[in-house]
C-alpha positions as CSV (number, residue, x, y, z in Angstrom):
1,M,-18.5,-10.2,-10.2
2,N,-15.8,-12.5,-9.0
3,R,-12.4,-10.8,-8.4
4,K,-9.2,-12.8,-8.1
5,K,-6.1,-11.3,-6.6
6,T,-2.6,-12.6,-7.2
7,I,0.3,-11.5,-5.2
8,K,3.6,-13.0,-6.2
9,N,5.7,-10.7,-4.0
10,E,6.8,-12.4,-0.8
11,F,5.1,-11.4,2.4
12,A,7.4,-10.1,5.1
13,P,8.3,-12.9,7.4
14,N,6.5,-12.8,10.8
15,K,4.3,-9.8,9.7
16,V,0.8,-10.8,10.7
17,C,-2.3,-8.6,11.4
18,P,-3.0,-8.8,15.1
19,V,-6.8,-8.5,14.4
20,T,-7.3,-10.9,11.5
21,G,-4.3,-13.2,11.7
22,L,-3.7,-12.6,8.0
23,R,-0.2,-12.0,6.4
24,V,0.8,-8.4,5.9
25,L,2.8,-7.2,2.9
26,Q,4.8,-4.0,3.3
27,R,7.3,-2.7,0.8
28,P,9.9,0.1,1.4
29,E,8.4,2.2,-1.4
30,W,5.1,2.2,0.4
31,T,6.4,3.0,3.8
32,D,6.5,6.6,5.3
33,V,6.0,8.2,1.9
34,S,6.3,12.0,2.5
35,L,3.6,13.9,0.7
36,S,4.5,17.2,2.2
37,K,6.2,18.6,5.3
38,A,3.0,18.0,7.2
39,C,1.8,14.6,5.9
40,R,3.1,11.1,5.3
41,V,1.4,7.8,4.5
42,T,2.2,4.1,4.8
43,L,0.4,1.4,2.8
44,S,0.2,-2.3,3.6
45,V,-1.7,-5.2,2.0
46,V,-3.4,-7.4,4.6
47,G,-4.3,-10.8,3.3
48,D,-5.5,-10.8,-0.3
49,N,-8.2,-8.2,-0.2
50,V,-7.4,-5.4,2.2
51,L,-5.3,-2.3,1.5
52,L,-4.5,-0.5,4.8
53,V,-3.6,3.2,4.5
54,R,-2.1,4.9,7.5
55,S,-1.8,8.7,7.4
56,V,0.2,10.8,9.8
57,G,0.0,14.6,10.1
58,Y,-2.2,17.2,8.5
59,A,-3.5,16.3,5.0
60,A,-4.2,19.2,2.6
61,L,-6.0,18.6,-0.7
62,D,-2.7,18.0,-2.5
63,D,-1.7,15.4,0.1
64,V,-5.0,13.5,-0.4
65,R,-4.4,13.6,-4.2
66,G,-0.9,12.2,-3.6
67,T,-2.3,9.5,-1.4
68,V,-4.8,8.5,-4.1
69,A,-2.0,8.4,-6.7
70,L,0.1,6.2,-4.5
71,I,-2.9,3.8,-3.9
72,R,-3.4,3.6,-7.7
73,R,0.3,2.8,-8.2
74,V,0.1,0.0,-5.6
75,V,-3.2,-1.4,-7.0
76,T,-2.1,-1.3,-10.6
77,G,1.3,-2.6,-9.7
78,S,3.6,0.2,-10.9
79,N,6.1,2.2,-8.8
80,R,8.4,5.2,-9.3
81,Q,11.3,3.0,-10.4
82,G,9.2,1.8,-13.4
83,S,9.2,-1.8,-12.3
84,R,5.9,-3.8,-11.8
85,N,4.6,-5.5,-8.8
86,E,2.8,-8.8,-9.3
87,F,-0.3,-7.4,-7.7
88,T,-3.6,-7.5,-9.5
89,I,-7.2,-7.2,-8.5
């Protein structure tokens, strides 16, 4: 199956993955998202096909569920404010 990804959001200037050299997209609503007092996550899109998830702290089951929900919002292109990202897989 051939998947095509379209990102119409602008990538942050000068944000480049040090390993791959690909552009990195980070949005404020994906950065340091507090899931609980003990856990927070940051999501980034590297290139066109990689979703980087960084977790800090102790993740309980509810924190993992919150992370999965956030990942789904990023992939489907919706966020808490109700606007849509131009991000499709």
